[in-house]
C-alpha positions in Angstrom: 9.5 -3.3 -9.9 11.7 -6.2 -9.0 14.8 -4.1 -9.6 16.3 -2.1 -6.7 17.1 0.7 -9.2 13.5 0.8 -10.3 12.1 0.8 -6.8 14.6 3.5 -5.7 13.8 5.7 -8.7 10.0 5.3 -8.3 10.3 5.9 -4.5 12.5 9.0 -4.9 10.2 10.4 -7.6 7.1 9.9 -5.5 8.7 11.5 -2.5 9.8 14.5 -4.6 6.4 14.7 -6.2 4.6 14.8 -2.9 7.0 17.4 -1.5 6.8 19.6 -4.6 3.0 19.4 -4.7 2.8 20.3 -1.1 5.3 23.1 -1.5 3.5 24.4 -4.6 0.2 24.5 -2.9 1.7 26.3 0.0 3.3 28.8 -2.3 0.0 29.4 -4.2 -1.9 29.8 -1.0 0.6 32.3 0.4 0.8 34.2 -2.9 -3.0 34.4 -3.1 -3.3 35.5 0.5 -0.7 38.2 0.0 -2.3 39.5 -3.2 -5.8 39.5 -1.5 -4.3 41.4 1.4 -3.0 44.0 -1.1 -6.4 44.2 -2.7 -8.1 44.5 0.7 -5.8 47.4 1.5 -6.5 49.2 -1.8 -10.3 48.7 -1.4 -10.2 50.0 2.2 -8.2 53.1 1.2 -10.7 53.9 -1.6 -13.6 53.3 0.7 -12.2 55.5 3.5 -11.4 58.3 1.0 -15.1 58.4 0.0 -16.3 58.1 3.6 -14.0 61.0 4.5 -15.7 63.2 1.9 -19.2 62.1 3.2 -18.5 63.0 6.8 -17.4 66.5 5.7 -20.8 67.1 4.2 -19.8 66.8 0.6 -23.0 66.5 -1.6 -23.5 63.2 -3.3 -23.0 64.6 -6.8 -19.8 66.3 -5.8 -18.0 63.2 -4.5 -14.7 62.6 -6.1 -14.6 59.0 -7.3 -11.2 58.5 -8.8 -10.3 55.4 -10.8 -13.8 54.3 -11.1 -12.8 51.3 -13.3 -10.2 50.1 -10.9 -12.1 51.0 -7.7 -15.9 51.0 -8.3 -17.8 52.7 -5.5 -21.3 52.2 -4.2 -22.8 54.1 -1.2 -25.9 52.7 0.5 -28.1 54.0 3.3 -29.4 52.1 6.3 -32.1 50.4 4.3 -29.5 49.0 1.9 -30.6 51.3 -1.0 -27.9 52.7 -3.2 -27.6 56.4 -2.9 -24.3 56.9 -4.8 -22.7 54.7 -7.5 -19.7 55.1 -9.8 -20.6 56.7 -13.1 -19.9 53.6 -15.3 -21.0 51.0 -12.8 -23.8 49.0 -14.3 -24.1 45.9 -12.1 -22.5 44.7 -8.8 -22.7 41.5 -6.6 -21.2 40.7 -3.3 -22.2 43.9 -1.5 -25.7 42.7 -0.5 -27.4 45.8 -1.9 -30.6 46.0 -3.9 -29.0 47.4 -7.1 -26.9 50.2 -8.5 -29.6 52.7 -9.3 -29.6 55.6 -6.8 -32.7 56.1 -4.7 -35.1 59.0 -5.6 -34.1 60.9 -2.4 -30.5 60.9 -3.7 -31.1 62.9 -6.9 -28.3 64.8 -8.4 -27.2 67.8 -6.4 -29.0 66.7 -3.2 -27.3 66.7 0.1 -27.7 64.1 2.7 -30.9 64.8 4.7 -31.2 63.9 8.4 -33.7 61.4 9.5 -36.6 62.1 11.8 -35.6 63.0 15.3 -31.9 63.2 14.4 -31.5 66.7 16.0 -30.8 65.0 19.4 -27.2 64.1 19.6 -28.0 61.5 22.2 -29.5 59.4 19.3 -26.4 59.6 17.1 -24.9 56.3 18.5 -27.9 54.6 20.1 -26.7 51.0 19.3 -23.1 51.6 20.4 -21.8 50.2 17.1 -22.2 53.1 14.6 -19.8 55.9 14.2 -20.6 59.3 15.8 -22.0 62.2 13.8 -19.4 63.4 11.3 -17.1 60.4 11.9 -15.8 57.4 9.9 -15.9 54.0 11.7 -12.6 53.1 13.1 -13.4 49.4 13.1 -11.9 47.0 10.6 -13.9 47.0 7.4 -15.9 44.0 6.2 -14.5 42.4 3.1 -16.3 40.3 0.5 -15.8 38.9 -2.9 -18.0 39.9 -5.8 -18.2 41.1 -9.4 -18.8 44.4 -10.9 -19.7 45.4 -14.5 -18.0 48.7 -15.4 -18.3 50.1 -18.8 -19.6 46.8 -20.1 -16.8 44.7 -18.7 -17.5 42.3 -15.9 -14.6 41.4 -13.5 -14.0 40.0 -10.1 -13.4 42.4 -7.2 -12.6 42.5 -3.6 -15.0 44.9 -1.7 -14.4 46.8 1.5 -17.4 48.1 3.5 -16.8 51.2 5.7 -19.5 52.9 7.7 -19.6 56.7 8.0 -22.1 59.1 9.6 -22.6 62.5 8.0 -22.8 65.7 9.9 -26.6 65.5 9.6 -26.6 62.1 11.4 -27.2 59.9 8.3 -25.3 56.6 8.6 -24.1 55.4 5.2 -22.0 52.4 4.1 -19.4 52.9 1.5 -18.5 49.9 -0.7 -15.2 50.3 -2.7 -13.7 47.5 -4.8 -10.2 46.5 -5.8 -9.8 44.3 -8.9 -8.6 40.7 -8.5 -7.5 40.4 -12.1 -3.8 40.8 -11.1 -4.1 38.3 -8.3 -5.8 35.8 -10.5 -3.2 36.3 -13.3 -0.3 35.9 -10.9 -1.7 32.8 -9.4 -2.5 31.3 -12.8 0.9 32.1 -14.1 2.6 30.5 -11.1 0.3 27.5 -11.2 1.0 27.1 -14.9 4.7 27.3 -14.4 4.5 24.7 -11.7 2.4 22.3 -13.7 4.8 22.7 -16.6 8.0 22.3 -14.6 6.8 19.6 -12.2 6.8 16.7 -14.8 10.1 17.8 -16.2 11.6 18.0 -12.7 10.2 14.5 -11.8 11.7 13.1 -15.0 15.1 14.6 -14.0 14.8 13.2 -10.5 13.9 9.7 -11.7 16.7 9.7 -14.3 19.3 10.9 -11.8 18.2 8.4 -9.2 18.3 5.6 -11.7 21.8 6.5 -12.8 23.2 7.1 -9.3 21.6 3.9 -8.0 23.0 2.0 -11.0 26.4 3.3 -10.4 26.2 2.6 -6.7 25.0 -1.0 -7.2 27.5 -1.8 -9.9 30.0 -3.4 -7.4 27.1 -5.5 -6.0 26.5 -6.9 -9.5 30.3 -7.7 -9.6 30.0 -9.5 -6.3 26.9 -11.4 -7.4 28.6 -12.6 -10.6 31.8 -13.7 -8.8 29.7 -15.5 -6.2 27.8 -17.3 -9.0 31.1 -18.3 -10.6 32.4 -19.6 -7.3 29.3 -21.6 -6.8 29.5 -23.1 -10.3 33.2 -23.8 -10.1 33.2 -24.9 -6.4 36.6 -23.0 -6.2 36.5 -21.5 -2.7 40.0 -20.0 -3.3 38.4 -17.3 -5.4 37.4 -13.9 -3.9 34.9 -11.3 -4.8 36.2 -7.9 -5.9 36.4 -5.3 -3.2 35.6 -1.7 -4.3 38.0 1.1 -3.3 35.2 3.0 -1.6 34.6 2.9 2.2 30.9 2.5 2.1 28.5 -0.3 3.0 29.1 -2.2 -0.3 32.9 -2.3 0.4 32.1 -3.6 3.9 29.8 -6.3 2.3 32.6 -7.3 -0.1 35.1 -7.6 2.8 32.7 -9.6 4.9 31.9 -11.9 2.0 35.6 -12.5 1.4 36.1 -13.2 5.1 33.2 -15.7 5.0 34.7 -17.4 2.0 38.1 -17.6 3.8 36.4 -19.3 6.8 34.4 -21.6 4.5 37.5 -22.5 2.6 39.4 -23.3 5.7 36.4 -25.3 7.1 36.1 -27.3 3.8 39.8 -28.0 3.7 39.8 -29.1 7.3 36.9 -31.4 6.6 38.7 -32.9 3.6 41.8 -33.5 5.7 39.7 -34.9 8.4 38.1 -37.4 6.0 41.4 -38.3 4.4 43.1 -38.8 7.8 40.2 -40.7 9.2 40.1 -43.1 6.2 43.9 -43.5 6.6 43.6 -44.3 10.3 40.8 -46.7 9.7 42.5 -48.5 6.9 45.5 -49.7 8.9 43.6 -51.6 11.7 41.0 -52.9 9.3 43.7 -54.2 7.0 45.6 -55.7 9.9 42.4 -57.4 11.3 41.5 -58.7 7.9 44.9 -60.2 7.4 44.8 -61.9 10.8 41.4 -63.4 10.1 42.4 -64.6 6.6 45.5 -66.3 8.1 43.4 -67.8 10.8 40.9 -69.1 8.3 43.7 -70.9 6.4 45.8 -71.8 9.4 43.7 -71.7 12.6 46.8 -72.6 14.7 48.4 -69.3 13.7 45.5 -67.1 14.9 46.8 -64.0 16.8 43.8 -63.5 19.0 45.4 -60.8 21.2 46.4 -58.8 18.2 42.9 -59.1 16.7 41.4 -57.9 19.9 43.8 -55.0 20.1 43.0 -54.0 16.5 39.2 -54.2 17.3 39.7 -52.1 20.4 41.6 -49.5 18.4 38.9 -49.4 15.8 36.3 -49.0 18.6 38.2 -46.1 20.2 38.8 -44.4 16.8 35.1 -44.7 15.8 34.1 -43.2 19.2 36.5 -40.3 18.7 35.3 -39.7 15.2 31.7 -39.7 16.3 32.4 -37.2 19.1 34.2 -34.9 16.7 31.3 -35.1 14.3 28.9 -34.1 17.1 31.2 -31.2 18.2 31.5 -30.0 14.6 27.7 -30.1 14.3 27.4 -27.7 17.2 26.3 -30.1 20.0 25.7 -28.1 23.2 27.8 -29.1 26.2 24.8 -28.9 28.5 24.4 -26.9 31.8 24.7 -29.6 34.5 26.9 -28.8 37.5 30.0 -30.8 37.6 32.5 -30.9 40.6 35.9 -31.2 38.9 37.7 -32.4 42.0 35.3 -35.4 42.4 35.4 -36.0 38.7 39.2 -36.2 38.6 39.3 -38.6 41.6 36.7 -40.8 39.9 38.5 -40.8 36.5 41.8 -41.8 38.1 40.3 -44.5 40.3 38.8 -46.2 37.2 42.1 -46.4 35.3 43.4 -50.0 35.8 45.8 -50.5 32.9 48.2 -47.5 33.5 51.9 -48.4 33.5 52.6 -45.4 35.9 50.5 -44.6 38.9 48.8 -41.2 38.7 49.3 -38.8 41.6 46.2 -36.8 42.5 46.4 -33.4 44.2 42.9 -32.1 45.1 42.5 -29.8 48.1 40.1 -31.1 50.7 36.9 -29.1 51.1 37.4 -27.2 47.9 34.4 -26.4 45.7 35.4 -26.7 42.1 32.1 -26.7 40.3 31.6 -25.9 36.7 28.7 -26.1 34.2 28.9 -28.5 31.3 28.7 -32.1 30.2 30.1 -34.6 32.7 30.8 -37.1 30.0 32.7 -34.7 27.8 34.7 -33.3 30.7 35.5 -36.8 31.8 36.7 -37.6 28.2 39.0 -34.5 28.4 40.7 -35.6 31.6 41.0 -39.2 30.3 42.6 -38.0 27.1 45.1 -35.8 29.0 46.0 -38.7 31.3 46.4 -41.1 28.3 48.7 -38.6 26.6 50.8 -38.3 29.8 51.0 -42.1 30.2 52.4 -42.4 26.7 55.2 -39.9 27.2 56.1 -40.1 30.9 59.3 -41.7 32.1 58.1 -42.5 35.6 55.8 -39.8 37.0 52.3 -38.6 36.1 50.4 -36.2 38.3 47.0 -34.3 38.1 46.0 -31.4 40.3 42.9 -29.3 40.7 42.9 -25.7 42.0 41.0 -22.4 41.9 42.3 -20.0 39.3 40.7 -16.5 39.3 37.1 -16.9 38.3 37.6 -20.4 37.2 39.0 -23.9 38.0 42.3 -25.2 36.7 43.1 -28.8 36.1 46.7 -29.5 35.4 48.2 -32.8 34.1 52.0 -33.2 34.3 54.5 -35.8 33.3 58.3 -36.2 33.4 58.8 -37.1 29.8 60.5 -35.2 27.0 57.9 -32.4 26.9 56.6 -30.6 23.9 58.9 -28.4 21.8 57.8 -24.7 22.1 57.2 -24.4 18.3 54.9 -27.5 18.4 52.7 -26.5 21.3 49.8 -25.3 19.1 50.2 -27.9 16.4 49.7 -30.8 18.7 46.1 -29.7 19.2 45.3 -30.2 15.5 43.6 -33.4 14.4 45.6 -36.5 13.5 48.9 -34.8 14.5 51.5 -37.0 16.2 55.0 -35.8 17.0 56.2 -39.4 17.2 54.2 -41.3 14.6 55.8 -44.7 15.1 55.4 -44.7 18.9 51.9 -43.2 18.8 50.7 -45.7 16.2 52.1 -48.6 18.2 50.4 -47.4 21.3 47.1 -47.0 19.6 47.0 -43.2 19.4 45.4 -41.7 16.4 46.3 -38.0 17.1 42.7 -37.1 18.1 42.8 -37.1 21.9 44.3 -33.6 22.3 42.2 -32.1 19.5 39.0 -33.5 21.2 40.2 -32.1 24.5 40.7 -28.6 23.2 37.4 -28.6 21.2 35.5 -29.7 24.4 37.3 -27.1 26.5 36.5 -24.4 24.0 32.8 -25.3 23.8 32.6 -25.1 27.6 34.0 -21.5 27.5 37.4 -22.6 28.7 41.0 -23.1 27.4 43.5 -25.8 27.1 47.2 -25.0 26.8 50.5 -26.8 27.2 53.7 -25.6 28.9 56.8 -27.1 30.5 56.2 -28.9 33.8 58.4 -28.6 36.9 59.3 -32.3 36.5 60.7 -31.5 33.0 58.0 -32.9 30.9 54.7 -31.4 29.6 52.1 -29.6 31.7 48.6 -29.5 30.2 46.4 -26.8 31.8 42.7 -27.0 31.5 40.9 -23.9 32.6 37.1 -23.7 32.9 34.8 -20.9 34.2 33.4 -21.5 37.7 29.8 -22.3 38.0 27.6 -19.3 38.9 
């Protein structure tokens, strides 16, 4: 039962079994009803034939009772006493009569005799339900199930009761039967065929469902085996087989391969990050250790400013690595309202060590509010200004303006700019277009990567283009606060 194939086969078999049983019962009921309707019609025809003879005044012993074995007949009077029975009828049930022996008044050759006071035609239909003198009832006959013993053989019959009034005013009830043997035989035959064929059909359904499900799930088993092999080998470059069909299993295989591609890229990026981080940390740590060892042996040669610079560089690098780790872990930026114009002015006013004064262009009275983390957005602006300070020749400017449904912050410099084919690469981690200069200035190649990650997590973008001054123009766009 733990197998999908087994559950599918059992489920399909149960559904088919219920459907076939319901359909079989319906067929049997309809068949039985139709056969009983036919028996009712035969019994009614036989009863009306006898009733028709009675209303013409035919004596009891001269009644023509054809097919007495197939259609046994019994005629009763108003007291329920048998007055006429078929010749070979020995016993009968289901008609409500007292027996099959004709009453003394109905001896052979006698004609129906009128009852007392029947000369008055007004009394012929005194209760409004009996047929008139010399008429057969036009109402639907009453039907009942019973048995009859004819010539020593007892069988089931369907009886029809028809009332008739003789010309002398005697109301009689004619019971005529139709055999149910054919109906019972047909129903039994159909039921036996169903009981024989149902198990065989269910076995076929279960087998076909098992085979079809096995064939359909074969690619899933291939995917499972390959995923198990990937897990065991830790080789994320492998991919699961994709079936040529265009069904859900093929879509599952494609999605699995896409997930493996993303996972491989993520793991590779993480490995490069760890390798680059260890490389970046190794240089200042080694430099600081060297200076301290020299100072220990020769205190007069201690390069205190250099040691402080290396320590600051380590501090900045550690802060950048921690921020990237939080961003990779999915840290939410928050939903505080931040006024970018005020934030830019504040960030520029706190910069005291810049070699080039930063020009600020923020329109007065403008509302440039966005939702996010004030600390992270301040870090983005600071990183962009640090990058501009490293590459500018003599001019650095920052501007804030409305841009569609958002706010644009632009940082420009008059340096050499960024080559067009490098404008996406510079946002990768630990990427520096000028390694020697960046390393001397303390840059680790993380500032722009952090800026773009923060912008992305705030629902914005960060791009670079050529500035009007000839250098680089970094444009930060963030959606305006609602």
